[in-house]
N, C-alpha and C positions, 0 to 999 in steps of 0.2 A: 504494500500500500504506500503511495507517495505521501510526502509530507503535506502537500496541498490538500489531497483528499481527506487525510486524517484531520487537518485543521477544519475543513468544511464539516466533517462529521461531528467534531467536538462542538462547533458552533451551533449546528442543528440541534444537538442534545441540550445545549445551554438554553437555546430559545424555547425548546419544548418544556424544559423544567420551569423556566420563568412564566410561560403561558399557563402551566398547571397551577403555579402559585397564585397568579392573578385571577384565574378562573375560580379558585377556591376562596380567595379573599373578597372578590367583588361580584361574584356570580351567585345566582340562586340555584343553578343545577349544572351538572357536568354532561352536556350534550355534545354531539359531534359539531353542531353549529357553533356552540360556545367556544369549543377548543379552536375551531377555525378562526373565529373572530379574534381571540386572544393571541393566537400564534401570529396572525397577520399584524396585530398591534405591535408585538415585540420585535417583529422583523422590520417594521417601518415601511412596509410595502405600500400602504395606503395612507398617506399623510392626512387626508381629510377625515378618514375614519378615526384615526388617532385623535384628531381634534374633537370630533363628535363624542368619543368615549370620555375624554377628559372633562368635557362640559357636563355629560350625564353623571359621571361619578362625583363631580364637584357639587352638583345640584342635589343628587339623591343618595350619594354614598355607596351605591352599588348599581349593577345592571340587572334589570328584571328579564324574565324570559321573553317578554314582548320586545324589550330593547334589543336583546340578542337577535331575535328573528328579524327585526327591522334593519339592524346593522348588517347582518349576513345577506339579506336580500338586496340591500342598496349598494353595498360596497364589494361583495364577493361574488354572490351567485349571478347577479345581473351582468357583472363585468366579464364572466366567462362566456356568456351568450354573445355579448358585444364583441369580445375578442375573436370568437369563432366566426362571427359574421364578417368582421373586418378582414380576417385571413382569407375567407372565401371571396370577398369582393376584390381583394388584392390579386388573388390568383386569376380571377375572371378578367380583371383589367390587363394582366400580363398576357393572358391568352389572346385577348382581343387585339392588343398591340402587335402580337406575333402574326395573327391572321391578316391584319391590315398591311403589314410589311410584305407578306407573301403576295397579297393582291397587287400591291404597288409594283413589285418585281415582275409579276406575271403580265400586268398591263404594259410595262416597259418593254418586256421581252417580245410581246406581240408586235408592238410598233417597230421595234428594232428588226424583227424578222421580215416584216414587209419592206422596210427600207433596204435591207440586205438583198432581197430578191430584185428590187428595182435597180439597185446598183449593179448587180450581176448582169442584168439584161443590157446594161450600157457598156460593161467592161469586156464582153466577149469579143474575141478576135474575129472580125468579119472579113475573112480572106476570100478571094475569088474561088479558090479550090474547094472550101468547105461551106460556101454560102448557103447551099440548100440545107445542109445539116444544122448549121447555126440557126437558120430560120426556124427549123423544126424544134430545136431546143428552146429557142426564145418563145415560140408559140406555146410549148408545154409549160414553161415557167410562168408565163403570163396567165395561162388558164388556171394553173395550180394556185398562183398567188390570189387570183380573184376568188377562187373557192375558199381558200384559207381566210381571206379578208372578210368574206361574207359570214363565214362561221364564227370568226373571232369578233365581229361586230356584235353578234348576239351574245357571245360569252362576255365581252366587255361591258355591254349594257347591264347584264345580270350581275357581274362583279361590282360594277359601280353602284348599282342599287343596293347590293348586300353591304358594300363598304359604307354607304350612307346610313343604313339601318344599324350597323354595328357601331358606327360613330355616335349615333343617337343613344344606343344602349350604354356606351362608355360614358357619355355625358350624364346620363341618368344615374348610373352607378356612382359616379364621382359626386353628383349633387346629393345623393343619398348618404354617402360617406360624410360629406361636410355637414349635412343636417344632423347626423348622429353626434357631432362634436359641438353643436350650437345650442345655446339657450333660446327657446322659441319666443320668450317674452321680450328680451332685450336685443337679441341678435348677436350677443357676445359669445365667447367660448363658454361651454358648460363645465361642470365639475370634472368630468372625465378628461377633457382636453386640458384643463387647468392642471390637474395632477400630473399628467404625462409631460406637459411642457415644463412644469416646475422641476420635475426630476431631471429632465434633460439639461435645464439651465444650471442646476446645482452641479451636476456631473461635469458640464462644460467649464464652469468656473473653477472647479478643482483641478481639471486637467490642464487648463491654460494659465492657472495662477492669476486670473483676472477677476476682481470682485463683480458680482452681479447682485441686483437688489429686488426685493419683493415689497409691494405695497398692498396692505390689506385695508379695505374700506368698509365701514359699517354706517348705515343711515341712522342718524339720531332720531329718537322718538318715533321710529317707524310704526310700532304697534299703535300709537296714538292716531296716526293717519288712517290706519285700517279701521280702528274702532270708531272714530268720529265721522269719517267721510266715506268709508266703505272700501272694499278690496279693489274696485276699479280705480279709485284715486291712488291707492297704494301701488298699483301697477304703473300708474302714470309717474309716480315718484321714482320708481326703479328705472323706467325708460329715460327719465330726465338725467339721472346719474350716468347711465350708459351713453347718452348723447354727448354729455360733457367730456367723458373719458375719450370718446372717439375724436372729439374736436382737438384735444391737446396731445394725443398720442397716435402715431401713424405706424411706420415700418418697423419691423424686427421687434415688435412689442406684442405680448399676449394680453388681451383684455378679457376678463372672465367674470361671470356671476356664478359663484360656487355654493351659495346658500340662499336663504330667503331674502335677506337684505344685505348680504355680504358680497363684496366684489374684490377682485384681485388684479393687480397689474404686475406682470413679470418684465423686468428690465435687465436683459443680458448686458454684461460688460458695462455696468453703470455703478458708479460709486455712491456712497451714502449722501454726500452733499447734493449731487445732481438729482438723486431719487427724491430727497426731501423737497427740493425746489419744484420738481414735477408734481409731487403730491400737493404742495401748497397752491400751485396753479389750478389744479382740479378742484380743491376745496373752495378756493375763493370764487371760482367760476360757478360752482353749484350754488353757493350762498348768494351769488349775485342774480340768480334767476328767481322770478316770482312764479309760484305755482298757481295755476288758474283751473278751476273745475270746468271741464269741457262742456258739461250739460247746461250749466247756468251762467258761466262766465264769472263766478264768484272767486275772489282772491283768497287763496288758502295760506298765504304768507310764504315765508322762506323755508327752504330745505337746507339742512346742514349735515355734514358728514364728519366722522372721526376716522383718522388714518393712523396706521402703524407701519413704520418702514424698518425693514431688516436687510442688512447687507451681509453677503456670504463671508464666512470665516473658515480658516483651515479646520477640516474635520466635520464641516456641516453636512447634513443630509437634508432631503426635502422636508422631512418631519421637523428637524430642529429649526430650520429657517422659518417654516410656517408657524411653529410655536412661538418663536421670538417676535415675529411680526404681529401675531395675535396678542401677545403680552403688551406690546407697544400700543396697539389699538385700544386695549382695555385701560391702559394708563391714560390715554387721551380721553376716554369716557369718564374716568374717575377725576381727571383734572378739570372737568367742566364741559367736555364735548366740543365739537366744532374746532378741532385743532389737529396738528400732526405731531406725533411723537416717534423718534427714531431709536434704534437699539444701542446708541451710545449710552443710554440709561440702563440697559439690561446687561448684567454681568455675564461674562462667558461661563456657561454652565456645562457640566459633564453630560454627555449624551446618555440618556437612560433607555431610550426606545430601542436602540440597536446595540447589540453586544459587541 
């Protein structure tokens, strides 16, 4: 057994032991779903699930069976189906691209064949001695060319029609893939895309030794908007925040809504000072908008947001970076809301989610 495989085996056992301890300390029963949830938690594979578990255990002190079922369905079971669907779509897209290449080559070959025959009819040596024979050859070539051309015209028409249909299918599959990564209410990236992009950004920051930043945004007093004015107005608030985020951030940035009133901005290769400046622009712009009820034109006042900014550090994972940004956002709430707090106020902590 190699040292690497031995180390992986020991780490797996360590994660399993820790999952069992947490399941016993915070769970109500030891089910396969509970073990899967806690093992995923200690492995750090699902940052947003870890965030949800921390909130539930902070509020309730433990996880009920219904909590476990909800976490398992949301973060583990549904992702398997989505991953399988994405793999199938990727394979289909690859096959389609291959078929389209073959069609293009075939269409090109047909045209080239016709051109070659035409050139041959011009290049034959027409000497007096073989004139009759040459005429016979040319007549045969012309006749054959006409037959092949007529046949190929039908084939080309069918191939072009098929190519058009396949291109439409490819576009439909691509649109479906993008839809699976998009929050339908705001048009921003959804939780799944946010998690994947966060993990890639943190890995990239570690490999390149260039800091990247994460901004977590929470709408202040969002429950009040829903309770007083209704969910349609609450949806309008969420769309407003999304619109402002798009106005201030463009290329190479992932904008996401990953919770009810929670948003995330991923800023690759961006230091803390720049990220804070970006966050402040978004915060000030949101506060500068007046919310108007569409049905009556009634002014509903200002919307404010609280922001937490975390910049990657050596040894960070997607889980630790998200946790730190969350801590900063909660500090902003405690400090009075409608402000941005960065992780220069959060001490460097030992990672506990990943062994």
